[in-house]
C-alpha positions as CSV (number, residue, x, y, z in Angstrom):
1,X,-11.9,-20.8,-4.2
2,X,-10.5,-17.3,-4.3
3,X,-11.5,-13.8,-5.0
4,X,-9.8,-10.5,-5.9
5,X,-11.2,-7.8,-3.7
6,X,-10.7,-4.0,-3.5
7,X,-10.0,-3.1,0.1
8,X,-9.3,0.6,0.8
9,X,-8.1,1.2,-2.7
10,X,-5.8,-1.8,-2.9
11,X,-6.5,-5.1,-4.5
12,X,-6.0,-8.4,-2.6
13,X,-6.2,-12.0,-3.7
14,X,-8.0,-13.7,-0.8
15,X,-8.8,-17.3,0.1
16,X,-11.2,-18.6,2.7
17,X,-9.9,-19.1,6.3
18,X,-6.7,-17.1,5.7
19,X,-5.5,-14.0,7.5
20,X,-4.4,-10.8,5.8
21,X,-2.9,-7.4,6.8
22,X,-4.8,-4.6,5.1
23,X,-4.8,-0.8,5.5
24,X,-6.5,0.4,8.7
25,X,-10.3,-0.1,8.6
26,X,-12.8,1.8,10.8
27,X,-14.5,-1.4,12.2
28,X,-14.0,-2.5,15.8
29,X,-12.3,-5.8,16.6
30,X,-14.3,-9.1,16.6
31,X,-16.8,-7.5,14.1
32,X,-17.7,-8.8,10.7
33,X,-17.2,-6.7,7.6
34,X,-18.5,-7.3,4.1
35,X,-16.5,-6.3,1.0
36,X,-18.8,-5.9,-2.0
37,X,-16.1,-4.7,-4.5
38,X,-15.2,-8.1,-5.9
39,X,-13.3,-7.9,-9.1
40,X,-12.7,-11.6,-9.8
41,X,-14.5,-14.6,-8.3
42,X,-13.2,-18.1,-8.9
43,X,-14.3,-21.5,-7.7
44,X,-12.7,-24.8,-8.7
45,X,-14.1,-24.8,-12.3
46,X,-15.3,-21.3,-13.3
47,X,-13.8,-17.9,-13.2
48,X,-16.0,-14.8,-13.2
49,X,-14.4,-11.5,-14.2
50,X,-16.3,-8.4,-13.4
51,X,-16.8,-5.4,-15.6
52,X,-15.7,-3.7,-13.3
53,X,-17.3,-5.7,-10.5
54,X,-18.9,-9.1,-10.2
55,X,-22.6,-8.7,-9.6
56,X,-23.9,-10.3,-6.4
57,X,-20.5,-11.3,-5.1
58,X,-19.3,-10.5,-1.7
59,X,-16.5,-11.4,0.7
60,X,-17.2,-11.6,4.5
61,X,-14.3,-11.1,6.9
62,X,-13.7,-10.8,10.6
63,X,-11.6,-8.0,12.1
64,X,-9.0,-9.6,14.4
65,X,-6.9,-6.7,15.6
66,X,-5.5,-3.2,14.7
67,X,-1.7,-2.8,14.8
68,X,1.2,-0.9,13.4
69,X,3.7,-2.2,10.8
70,X,7.5,-2.1,11.3
71,X,9.2,1.2,11.2
72,X,10.4,2.5,7.9
73,X,13.4,4.8,8.2
74,X,13.9,7.8,5.9
75,X,17.4,9.3,6.0
76,X,18.4,12.2,3.7
77,X,21.9,13.7,3.5
78,X,23.8,16.0,1.3
79,X,27.6,15.7,1.8
80,X,29.7,18.6,2.9
81,X,26.6,20.8,3.4
82,X,25.6,19.9,6.9
83,X,22.2,18.7,5.7
84,X,20.8,15.6,7.4
85,X,17.2,14.7,8.0
86,X,16.2,11.5,9.9
87,X,12.5,10.5,9.9
88,X,10.5,7.4,10.6
89,X,7.1,6.1,9.7
90,X,4.8,3.3,10.9
91,X,1.9,2.3,8.8
92,X,-1.5,1.6,10.5
93,X,-2.8,-1.9,9.6
94,X,-5.8,-4.1,10.4
95,X,-5.5,-7.9,10.6
96,X,-8.6,-9.6,9.1
97,X,-9.6,-13.3,8.6
98,X,-11.7,-14.1,5.5
99,X,-14.6,-16.3,6.6
100,X,-16.7,-16.6,3.5
101,X,-16.5,-16.0,-0.2
102,X,-19.8,-16.0,-2.1
């Protein structure tokens, strides 16, 4: 059984009892969160496609921790001009575990 869920503007294909890294959510750790924006819901036999959402479907997940992703380095240079810019960025993430799809 899987579902395609809209989490913070991004779509994720989720399965039960799996962990996922999603953009930072405002819930505290060890709290449950319910996602009601389910786009596709599938069990072993049937697939329900929403228009745009599947009515009555929801995905329950548990927030495990908040963390930062690996650093992405941005380096710009124009040769012979003395122009060099070095910047870095770390994306804020939340690790969740999907507990129930229904």
